[in-house]
N, C-alpha and C positions, 0 to 999 in steps of 0.2 A: 527453616531456614532464615536468614538472613538476606536481601535487599544485596547484598556485594554477590551472597552466597547466588544468587537468582543473574548475576550479572554475568559469575562465570560461566551457569549447567547452558547459559540459553548464549552465550555474547550477545544481548540490549546492553544497551546503555542505560542506566538508573533513569535518566529525566525519560526513556522509550517507556519502563515501568513505570515509568509513577504515567505520564501519559497513558495510558490506555487504562488505571486503574481511576483515573479523571473520568474518562468516558465511559466508566463500569461495564468495563471490559472485563476486569481482573478486581476480584475485592478479597482481598488478604484477609488472613483473622491478624486482632491486636491481643499483644497479650495485658493480661491482667499490668495493674500497675504501671508500668514503662508507656504502655503504647505505643510499642513498635510494633511494627508488620512481620508477623509468620507465614511468610511462603509455605506452602506444602508441594505437595507430589503434585497433585494435580492443578494446582498454578501453573505447573513448568509447564506439565501439558497443553494448558489452559495458551500459554506465552506461544509452546508452541504451535498450537494450530494459530492464534493469531499472527504468527511471521509469516506459514506456507501464508493467509487469505493475504496476510498484505506483500507478499511476493510476488501473486498475481496482480496486485494492482487494487483489488476489493475496498469499495470506500467503508468508511468506518462507519459510517452507519446502518452500513447494507449488514458489514460484521455482528453490530449488537443485532441484528435485524431476526440471522440467524442463530446465533445462542442463545435471544430469547424465542426462537421458537415460530416468531411472528411471518420467517422466510424461509421456504426450506430452502436447502443446501444447496437443490439441484438447479431449483431455480436464482439462486444468484450463483452458478456458475455458470448457467446456461446466455446470460445475463453480459457477465466480464466475456466470458467469449466469443458474444456479440461483438460488444465497445472495444478488447482488442482487436479487432477483423479488419473495423470500424478506424480504427488508428494505423492500424496496417495498410487499411489502401491508402489513407493522407500520406503518411512519410512511405508507398510508394511515390506519390504525387512530387514529394518535395527530392524527393532522388533523383526522381526523373528532371525535375526542372533542375536543381544542382548541378546533374550531366548535360546538361545543355547546355548552359550558364558557363563552365568552362572554358571552350573554347577560346570563349572572349571577359573574361574576368577582371574587367577594368568598371571602377565606378561610375566614372564617366561615360564610357559607351552604353551602359549597361542597360535590357532593352527593360521595359517602367506597362510595357501591356500587361495588365494584370488581369488578361484573358487569360493568358500563361497559365495564371493559377487556378485555383480552386477554391475560395474565402470562401 
């Protein structure tokens, strides 16, 4: 299967597919003679798994560790769940700060008391 067909089947851009190849997350076979990439159904399935893990915002190096069996999937998901919870807490703080600042939304009179934010 060609890279164009992979693009159509996964919705991924060619540049993303090649990026995952460069990161060794995907290793399509090469056709004899012309060395064109020859993707298989297994490659499509792997790309779909990568897409799901990236949707969870799991870092590439963690995905590599999971695929190479250096890290259990359960550990990767637990770690990512904790990271997302921390990010949510930070975003909730940002939302609170934004709402409190909306009463006086002028840059000239903005309160610059850094104790209001958690840096």
